[in-house]
TIVO-610701 format. One record per residue (C-alpha): x, z, y. Coordinates in Angstrom, 3 decimals, decimal comma. Example, Ala and Ser with C-alpha at 12.3 -4.5 7.8 and 13.67 -1.06 7.14 Angstrom:
<rs>
       c1       c3       c2
   12,300    7,800   -4,500
   13,670    7,140   -1,060
</rs>
This chain:
<rs>
       c1       c3       c2
   69,813   37,388   18,864
   66,267   37,785   17,851
   66,001   41,394   16,005
   64,750   40,763   12,375
   63,569   43,473    9,761
   63,386   42,674    5,995
   64,415   39,047    6,473
   61,203   38,221    8,325
   60,939   36,941   12,239
   59,759   39,887   14,528
   56,331   38,954   16,058
   56,430   37,467   19,465
   55,356   39,076   22,641
   52,507   37,662   24,112
   52,763   35,905   27,670
   50,024   37,487   30,133
   47,168   35,029   30,678
   46,942   35,472   34,242
   48,918   33,234   36,003
   51,105   34,624   39,173
   51,019   32,682   42,303
   52,171   32,665   45,769
   50,007   32,498   48,749
   51,449   30,379   51,494
   50,781   33,057   54,098
   53,662   35,083   52,348
   56,396   32,947   53,677
   55,251   32,854   57,417
   56,531   31,961   60,105
   57,815   29,140   57,639
   55,511   26,399   57,319
   53,289   25,542   53,869
   56,284   23,233   52,383
   58,757   26,073   52,328
   56,036   28,064   50,087
   56,207   25,196   47,444
   59,947   25,024   47,967
   60,201   29,053   47,385
   57,637   29,164   44,714
   59,340   26,555   42,484
   63,097   28,041   43,208
   61,493   31,517   42,252
   59,612   30,622   38,982
   55,894   31,208   40,366
   53,202   29,844   38,543
   51,126   28,299   41,354
   49,967   28,579   45,117
   47,367   29,742   47,172
   46,864   27,675   50,110
   45,947   29,824   53,425
   44,401   27,244   55,085
   45,491   28,089   58,633
   46,787   26,451   61,919
   49,330   24,843   60,142
   48,445   21,095   59,942
   49,909   21,075   56,623
   47,827   23,137   55,074
   44,653   21,420   56,056
   46,024   17,872   54,742
   44,725   17,084   51,590
   47,229   14,072   50,673
   49,981   16,396   52,054
   49,211   19,185   49,791
   49,059   16,967   46,914
   52,374   15,752   47,333
   54,131   19,044   47,915
   52,419   20,043   44,547
   53,454   16,998   42,923
   57,290   16,907   44,437
   58,000   20,609   43,496
   55,721   20,836   40,329
   53,764   23,464   41,498
   50,056   23,747   40,994
   47,869   24,640   43,432
   45,479   27,191   41,898
   43,469   28,353   44,729
   42,542   27,679   48,605
   41,875   30,325   51,174
   39,269   29,069   52,986
   40,053   29,387   57,025
   37,746   32,665   57,758
   40,461   34,274   60,029
   39,947   35,051   63,616
   42,674   32,474   64,300
   41,206   29,649   62,287
   37,674   29,731   63,618
   38,284   26,179   64,947
   39,930   24,829   61,772
   37,922   22,447   59,738
   35,098   22,811   62,362
   33,540   25,901   63,845
   30,120   25,587   61,737
   31,182   28,252   58,713
   29,071   26,945   55,799
   30,804   23,509   56,544
   34,424   25,051   56,286
   33,411   26,450   52,726
   32,065   23,169   51,659
   35,278   21,720   52,821
   37,236   24,181   51,205
   35,421   23,462   47,824
   36,252   19,580   48,123
   39,677   20,345   48,595
   39,773   22,774   45,848
   37,889   19,900   43,614
   40,174   17,243   44,501
   43,329   19,264   43,869
   42,319   20,964   40,650
   42,224   24,250   42,131
   40,068   26,938   40,497
   39,255   29,330   43,308
   38,154   29,307   46,966
   38,576   32,852   48,663
   35,936   33,576   51,392
   35,654   36,421   53,760
   32,249   37,984   54,804
   30,866   37,019   57,970
   31,930   38,629   61,365
   29,123   40,761   62,761
   28,777   38,364   65,625
   27,925   35,541   62,934
   24,526   36,694   62,570
   22,831   33,585   61,349
   25,578   32,923   58,912
   25,438   36,307   57,742
   21,631   36,416   57,198
   21,759   34,151   54,174
   25,396   34,723   53,046
   24,930   36,365   49,671
   22,107   34,060   48,546
   24,058   30,922   50,160
   27,465   31,659   48,244
   25,388   31,938   44,800
   23,376   28,436   45,507
   27,060   27,054   46,456
   28,337   28,635   42,991
   25,664   26,735   41,331
   26,699   23,297   42,643
   30,373   23,410   41,358
   33,157   25,017   38,854
   35,114   26,272   41,464
   34,995   29,739   41,920
   33,776   31,476   45,536
   35,574   34,917   45,085
   34,571   37,020   47,949
   37,399   39,394   49,337
   37,364   43,083   50,000
   37,698   43,631   53,555
   37,835   47,029   56,035
   36,333   48,947   58,514
   37,906   49,625   61,981
   38,474   53,507   62,319
   39,111   55,073   65,876
   38,990   58,898   66,264
   37,238   59,709   63,257
   34,794   57,003   63,330
   34,292   53,984   61,537
   33,093   50,564   63,012
   31,949   47,587   60,497
   33,282   44,032   61,575
   31,675   42,416   58,917
   28,169   41,632   57,527
   26,813   42,361   55,088
   29,353   44,711   54,379
   33,349   44,835   54,023
   32,568   46,260   50,422
   31,807   43,575   48,132
   31,075   45,941   45,154
   27,156   46,586   45,955
   26,466   43,033   46,799
   25,432   40,438   44,529
   28,406   37,980   44,892
   29,137   36,394   41,644
   32,896   36,681   42,061
   35,126   38,754   43,741
   38,527   39,044   45,364
   40,419   42,535   45,298
   43,051   42,713   47,789
   45,215   46,264   47,964
   46,490   45,893   51,407
   42,838   46,117   52,161
   41,864   48,939   49,857
   44,928   50,587   51,663
   43,235   50,393   55,303
   39,730   51,243   54,198
   41,156   54,322   51,943
   39,155   52,643   48,772
   39,705   53,644   45,350
   41,321   50,255   44,010
   40,919   50,806   40,441
   37,594   52,372   40,772
   36,572   49,131   42,648
   38,132   47,196   39,971
   36,291   48,807   37,187
   32,999   48,742   39,109
   33,330   44,922   39,766
   34,182   44,422   35,831
   33,781   40,818   34,828
   33,322   39,593   38,703
   36,580   40,451   39,710
   38,375   37,080   39,185
   41,240   37,214   41,935
   43,667   39,592   43,064
   45,462   39,436   46,414
   48,690   41,864   45,202
   50,155   43,687   48,038
   50,869   47,372   49,140
   49,979   49,555   51,843
   50,427   52,986   53,137
   46,955   53,153   54,716
   47,360   55,796   57,703
   46,310   53,320   60,370
   43,974   49,993   61,002
   47,185   47,964   60,168
   46,637   45,623   57,362
   50,072   45,641   56,067
   50,622   43,475   53,197
   53,806   45,247   52,094
   55,554   44,078   48,829
   54,106   45,725   45,850
   55,942   49,089   45,014
   56,747   49,907   48,950
   53,355   51,357   49,586
   50,557   53,987   48,216
   48,303   51,595   46,417
   47,885   51,816   42,355
   49,530   48,064   42,303
   51,326   48,622   39,010
   48,610   50,614   37,143
   45,908   48,040   38,132
   48,100   45,260   36,620
   48,192   47,097   33,514
   44,649   47,432   33,303
   43,847   43,958   34,075
   46,367   42,852   31,277
   44,876   45,261   28,814
   41,579   43,694   29,681
   42,851   40,377   28,967
   42,033   39,324   32,663
   42,444   35,362   33,051
   41,723   35,303   36,875
   44,590   34,716   39,135
   47,368   37,583   40,684
   48,135   36,231   44,068
   51,282   37,836   45,832
   50,133   37,590   49,552
   52,983   39,652   51,502
   54,134   40,085   54,931
   57,665   38,877   55,314
   57,977   38,296   58,725
   60,554   40,869   59,421
   62,741   39,242   56,960
   66,135   38,442   59,031
   66,728   35,274   56,892
   65,334   32,859   54,256
   67,719   34,679   51,787
   66,264   38,230   52,649
   62,447   36,590   52,389
   63,057   35,132   48,935
   64,662   38,256   47,566
   61,316   40,258   48,806
   59,178   37,426   46,964
   61,463   37,652   43,871
   61,099   41,238   43,789
   57,302   41,030   44,278
   57,199   38,409   41,423
   59,568   40,594   39,124
   56,979   43,923   39,564
   54,022   41,780   38,961
   55,370   40,352   35,712
   56,837   43,855   35,016
   53,380   45,604   35,000
   51,583   42,713   33,661
   53,678   42,934   30,445
   53,934   46,477   30,330
   50,609   46,890   28,835
   51,201   44,615   26,020
   53,406   45,679   23,018
   56,744   45,380   23,370
   59,952   46,407   20,591
   60,614   49,930   19,631
   64,151   50,505   17,719
   63,529   53,577   15,081
   66,085   55,994   14,240
   66,640   54,091   11,236
   67,362   50,762   12,955
   63,974   49,329   12,127
   62,344   47,208   14,392
   58,642   47,819   15,070
   56,116   47,240   18,047
   54,749   49,909   20,252
   52,138   50,401   22,726
   52,902   51,412   26,279
   49,188   52,270   27,182
</rs>
C-alpha cells in the first residue's frame, strides 16, 4: 500500500538517470551470449561488449541479434586494447578505434572505452591525445579513455602506458574511471572523480584490495575502494553516464554462483545510487515525509 498523508499521494522517488550495465567480461569463461542472457534475467539496463578473442564479440550481426532477442540494449563497446587482443580487428591501433566507433554507431551504443597506448606503441602514443580529440569531433559516440595503473616492484614503479596511466591531467574530452584500477595504482578514486568533473562519463564499477599488482575486479563491497560513496556522489551530481559492472567471476563454481555474484553487484549499485536520493521517513506522529540521506 502506498503511504499517504492528508489524502494526497506521497511524492514518487526518482529513478537514477545513470543506466547500470553489465560487461560481457563479467561472465568469463562463459561467452558473450551468456552475458546477454544473464543481464536480461537479472534486470541490468544494458550491456558493454568487451571486444575479445570470442568471435561473437567481434560480429556486428551476432551482437545485434543477441540484443534484439534478449531485449537488452548495447550501451558501450570496449575497444580491443588488451595484450590478448592485439590482433583482433587488425593490428593497427587507430584502425581498431575506427572499427569500434563504427560498430557502436551501428548498434546505437553511446560510448567506446579506450585504453591509453602501451609504451612500445610509440608512434600511436605520440599523437594519441590529439588523435582522440579529432576522432571525437567526427562522431556523437563518446571515446572515454580509461585510467590504468603502473607496475610496482620492490618499492619502484614502472609505467606501461603513454602518455600516462592516469588520464586526469591529459586533455581527453571524456574518461572512464575503473575502481579496480584505482586499487592497483593506489589512487584516490573520489579525488579523481572530482578532478575529472564533467569529463567523467563512464564508470567501471568493481572493487580491489590493492596490495599487489593484481587487477582483481572484485564484486563491489568486497574490497577497499569507495564504491558506495562514489555512486552516491555521482547520483547527487545527476550523473548521466554509464555505471558498468566489470567484475571477475572466474572462480564461480557454477552458473548459479556466478549469477549470485552479478545479482549482488547490481543490487549494490542500485542501493547506493538510490541512497543519495530522498526516501521515506515516518515521524513519531505517523506522518510521512521525505528526508535526505546525504
